N, C-alpha and C positions, 0 to 999 in steps of 0.2 A: 818191489823194484821192477820186476818183469812187466807187471801190469802198467806201471807208470811209463816205462820205456815204450811199450806197445802203443799206448794211447797217444803219445806225442812224438815218437821217434821213428815209426815205421811207415809213415805215409798214410794214404787213404785206407789201407787194409788193416792198419794197426788197431784201431778201436774194435773192429769185429773180432780180431784175434784176442784182444784183452777180455772181451765179453765171454768168448769161448773158454779161455783159461779159467776165468772166474766161475763160470757155469759148471765146467767139468771138475776142476780140482778143488775148488772151495765149497761149492754147493753140492758136489758129488752127484751130478745129474748128467746123463748121456744125451746124445742128439735125439734120442727117442723119448726124452723127458722122463725116463725111468731112473730111479735112484740107484746109485752104485752100492748102496747099503753099507756105507762106511760105518764102523762102530763109533768113531769119534768125529767130531766136526773139526775141520782145519781152521785155526785161528790165525789170521794175518796180523802181523805186528810190524810197526815201524819203530825207529829208535832215534832219540834225540841225545846227542853226546853231551857229556858234562862240559862246563866252561873251559876247563884245563885239559881238554881231550888230547891235543897234539903233544903237549909236554909229557903227559902221563903215558901216552902210547909209545913214545920213544924209550920209556923206561920199562914197560911191561904191558901185560894185557889190561884192557879197559872194559872187558865184557860185563863186569859186575857194577859198572857205574853208568850214569846217564838215566834216561827216562824211556820206558817202554810204552808205546802208544798202540792200543787195540784198534785195528783198522776195519774189521768186518762191519761194525755198526754204521760206518759212513758209506758203505757200498750196498748194504742190504736193502731190499724192497721186495714186495710181494707180487706186484703186477708183472705180467708177461712182457710188457713193453720196456725195453732196456735202452731206449734211445738216449736217455740222459746219463748213461754210464760214463762217457768221457768227461762230462761236466762234473759229475760227482768226484772223479779222480782228480781233476784239476782243482776243484774246490778244496778237497782234502789236502793237497799239496800246498795250496796258498794258505790255508788255515794253520797247517803245521809250521810253515815258515814264519808266520806271524807270532805264533805261540812260543816257538823255540828257534829264534834266529841263530844262524850259524855263520861265523866269519872264518874264512880260510886263514890259517895262521900265516903270518909274514915270516919269510926267511927259511921256510921248510918247503921244498918242492913237493908237489902233489904225489909224484911217483914214490918218494921216500915214505910218505904217509900210507899209501896203498900197500907198499911192500911191508911196512911195519904191521899193518892190519893182518896181512897174510901170515907173517912170521909169528905174531902173538895170538893168532886166531881170534881177533877182535873185530867187531862190526865196523863197517865203513859208513860214515854219515851219509844220509840220502842226498845231500847237496852235491856230492861227487858226480852223480848221474843227473840230478835235476837241473843243475846249473845251465846246461845248454839246451834243455828241453822245454822248460817252463819260464813264463815271464817272471821278472823279479817281483817280490811281494809288494802289493799296494793295498790301500783300503778297499778299492773297488773290486779287486779280484780275490779278496780273502773273506768275503761274507756272502752267505747264501741262506735265506730264511728257511729253506727246506731241509737243511742239514744241521745236525747238532754241532755245537762248537767244541773245539779241542781246548781242554782246560790248560791254563798256564800253571803247571805244577812247579813248586819250589824244589830246587835241587837240594838234597841233603849234603851237608858238609861232612866229609869223612874224617874221622880222627886219625892221627898218625898211627895209633895202636892197631887200627883195623886194616892198615895197608900191608 
C-alpha cells in the first residue's frame, strides 16, 4: 500500500521514496549498500477479497477469506538501475485489477466498510487507495512482457460448517 501510494500519490519525489522504502525495508540494504543482516526476508503481500466481501464483513472478520498475492517477485530485479520501479508497481496494480476485479458494493458507504475493517481487524481491499491513484484497468495497461503474470485463482466456496 505504502509503495503504491508513494509511486502515484506523492508527486515527483514519490517514486524515489518508494524505491528507498523497498531497498531499506524489503531488501534490507542501507544507503551504503551494506546488508542490515535480517535473519528473515520480508515478504510483501497483497490481498484480493472474496466476492461476498462487503456482506461478510458486516457480519464479522473476513481475514481468512480471499486470495493472498505474493508481491516481491513482481518488484525484484538484480541490476542496480531501478529506473523502471514505478513501471513495475503500476503494472502489478493493473495486472492485479484484471485478475481480481473489485466492484465497490452498492448501498454501503465506503466509510462504513473502512470502519468495519478496523472493528473486525480485517484487511481493506486495495481498491480503496488505488481508485484515485491509478488508471482504471484496460488491456493496454495490464500487460507487460517483462513481468510475470498474476494468475487468476479460483475462489474456494466455504461451506456453512466452516464459518
